[in-house]
C-alpha positions in Angstrom: 2.4 151.4 -7.6 1.6 152.0 -3.9 4.9 150.5 -2.9 6.8 152.9 -5.1 4.7 155.8 -3.6 5.7 154.7 -0.1 9.3 154.6 -1.3 9.1 158.2 -2.6 7.4 159.5 0.5 10.1 157.9 2.7 12.8 159.6 0.6 11.1 163.0 1.1 10.3 162.5 4.8 12.3 159.6 6.3 11.2 160.3 9.9 7.6 159.3 9.3 5.9 156.0 8.8 3.6 156.6 5.9 2.1 153.1 6.2 0.3 154.0 9.4 -2.7 155.1 7.5 -3.0 158.6 8.9 -3.8 161.7 6.8 -0.3 162.8 5.7 -1.2 166.5 5.3 -3.4 166.9 8.4 -0.9 165.1 10.6 1.9 167.3 9.3 3.8 164.5 7.6 3.8 166.6 4.4 4.0 170.4 4.1 3.6 172.5 1.0 7.3 172.2 0.1 7.1 168.4 0.5 4.0 168.3 -1.8 5.9 170.3 -4.5 8.8 167.8 -4.2 6.4 164.9 -4.3 4.6 166.2 -7.4 8.0 166.4 -9.2 9.0 162.9 -8.2 5.6 161.4 -9.1 5.7 163.1 -12.5 9.2 161.9 -13.2 8.7 158.4 -11.8 5.4 157.7 -13.5 5.8 159.8 -16.7 2.7 161.8 -15.9 1.7 165.4 -15.8 -0.2 166.5 -12.7 -2.6 169.4 -13.2 -2.1 172.4 -11.0 -5.9 172.1 -10.2 -5.2 168.6 -8.7 -2.6 169.9 -6.3 -4.9 170.0 -3.3 -4.4 168.5 0.2 -7.0 165.8 -0.4 -5.0 164.3 -3.2 -2.0 163.9 -1.0 -3.6 162.8 2.3 -3.0 159.0 1.8 -1.1 156.6 -0.5 -4.5 155.5 -1.9 -5.4 159.1 -2.9 -1.9 159.6 -4.4 -2.3 156.4 -6.4 -5.7 157.6 -7.6 -4.1 160.9 -8.6 -1.4 159.1 -10.6 -4.0 157.0 -12.4 -6.0 160.2 -13.2 -3.1 162.2 -14.4 -2.2 162.4 -18.1 0.6 160.4 -19.5 3.4 162.6 -20.9 4.6 161.6 -24.4 8.3 160.7 -24.2 9.3 163.4 -26.7 7.5 166.1 -24.6 9.7 168.0 -22.3 12.8 167.2 -24.3 14.5 170.3 -25.5 
């Protein structure tokens, strides 16, 4: 899972090395627009639904925290969202 998260992060911001272990938000690797993009990518890739209450900087500060958020987030049934 972590490897896929790094892949998504690199697609969003290719100029940064997310494997350095720094705080992605604090160091400016991810801004608010990047986080919105990341949430969409995570939801689509992992078939989850991330609560708006979970969209806080701490949850996007590291790959470890992003993976924890993925595990915590609710799985979306395949039929949901299909209209």
